[in-house]
C-alpha positions in Angstrom: 20.7 6.9 -32.1 19.9 6.7 -28.4 16.5 6.8 -26.9 16.1 9.0 -23.9 14.7 6.9 -21.1 11.3 7.8 -19.7 11.6 9.0 -16.2 9.6 6.6 -14.1 11.2 7.5 -10.8 8.9 7.9 -7.7 11.1 10.7 -6.5 9.9 12.9 -9.4 6.3 12.3 -8.5 6.7 13.8 -5.1 6.5 10.5 -3.3 9.3 9.3 -1.0 10.6 5.8 -0.5 10.8 3.5 2.5 14.1 1.6 2.4 14.9 0.7 6.0 13.6 -2.5 7.5 12.7 -0.7 10.8 10.4 1.6 8.8 8.6 -1.4 7.2 8.1 -2.9 10.7 6.9 0.3 12.1 4.2 0.7 9.4 3.2 -3.0 9.9 2.7 -2.5 13.7 0.1 0.2 13.3 -2.4 -2.5 12.0 -4.0 -0.1 9.6 -4.5 -1.8 6.3 -6.7 -2.2 3.3 -6.9 -5.4 1.3 -7.6 -5.5 -2.4 -7.4 -8.5 -4.8 -3.9 -7.6 -6.1 -2.2 -6.0 -3.1 -2.5 -5.0 0.6 -1.8 -1.5 1.7 -0.5 -0.9 5.2 -0.5 2.7 6.5 1.0 4.8 9.3 -0.1 8.4 9.8 2.7 10.9 10.3 3.7 14.6 10.2 2.0 16.8 7.6 5.2 18.7 6.8 6.8 15.9 4.7 5.6 14.0 1.6 4.1 10.6 1.7 6.5 7.6 1.6 5.9 4.2 0.1 7.7 0.8 0.3 7.1 -2.4 -1.7 7.4 -6.0 -0.7 6.4 -9.3 -2.4 6.8 -12.6 -0.6 8.0 -15.9 -2.1 4.4 -17.2 -1.9 3.7 -15.2 -5.0 6.2 -17.2 -7.1 9.7 -17.3 -8.4 12.0 -14.2 -8.7 10.7 -13.4 -12.2 7.0 -13.2 -11.0 7.9 -11.3 -7.8 9.9 -8.7 -9.8 7.0 -8.3 -12.2 4.5 -7.7 -9.3 6.9 -5.2 -7.7 7.4 -3.3 -11.0 3.6 -3.2 -11.5 3.1 -1.9 -8.0 5.8 0.8 -8.4 4.3 2.0 -11.6 0.8 2.0 -10.1 2.0 4.0 -7.1 3.8 6.5 -9.3 0.5 7.1 -11.1 -2.0 6.6 -8.3 -0.3 8.2 -5.2 0.2 11.9 -6.2 -2.9 13.8 -5.2 -4.4 10.9 -3.3 -1.8 9.9 -0.6 -2.0 12.2 2.5 1.2 14.1 3.2 3.3 12.7 6.0 1.9 9.2 5.9 3.9 6.0 5.3 2.6 3.2 3.2 3.8 -0.4 2.5 2.3 -2.1 -0.5 2.4 -5.9 -0.3 2.0 -7.7 -3.6 -0.3 -10.6 -4.0 -0.4 -13.4 -6.6 -3.3 -11.8 -8.5 -1.2 -8.7 -9.3 0.8 -10.7 -11.9 -2.0 -10.3 -14.5 -4.5 -8.1 -12.8 -5.8 -5.3 -15.1 -3.5 -2.3 -14.5 -6.2 0.4 -14.7 -8.2 -1.5 -12.0 -5.1 -1.7 -9.9 -4.6 2.1 -10.0 -8.3 2.5 -9.2 -8.1 0.1 -6.2 -5.0 1.9 -5.0 -6.7 5.3 -5.0 -9.8 3.8 -3.3 -7.6 2.2 -0.6 -5.8 5.5 0.0 -9.1 7.4 0.4 -10.4 4.8 2.8 -7.3 4.7 4.9 -7.2 8.5 5.1 -10.9 8.5 6.2 -10.1 6.0 9.0 -12.5 3.5 7.4 -10.2 0.6 8.3 -10.5 1.2 12.1 -13.1 -0.9 13.8 -15.2 0.3 16.7 -13.6 -0.6 20.1 -17.0 -1.2 21.6 -18.0 -4.8 21.2 -21.5 -5.8 22.1 -21.5 -8.9 24.2 -24.6 -10.9 24.4 -24.8 -12.7 27.7 -26.7 -15.9 27.6 -28.4 -16.9 30.8 -26.6 -19.6 32.7 -23.4 -19.4 30.6 -20.3 -18.0 32.1 
């Protein structure tokens, strides 16, 4: 008796995937990001006519291959649940796993992901270009 596998594919959730290295680099160069305890989200705005895309990466700083794979699987599942309805169409996102994601509460990870998507879509990550400089007398 065979069990039918649960379909956990991102494609069925309406979210595309980033697979090319050039796309990862392009998203990273935009310098739009939001940091949470378990992951970092980098974002790049795009065309409204295509669905949102997401890519995943975990560095060797997180741990050995088993730990990195666990973090990547958790991020993929959190994105499958958290992205539909919250990720703006046309945007590209890269999720960078952090060490805390290994045993971070999953429900909190999804909540953090939705919060980060909302903040990035509202341009909350962009800092004002006006910097107030206080000139001290006699100092050049």
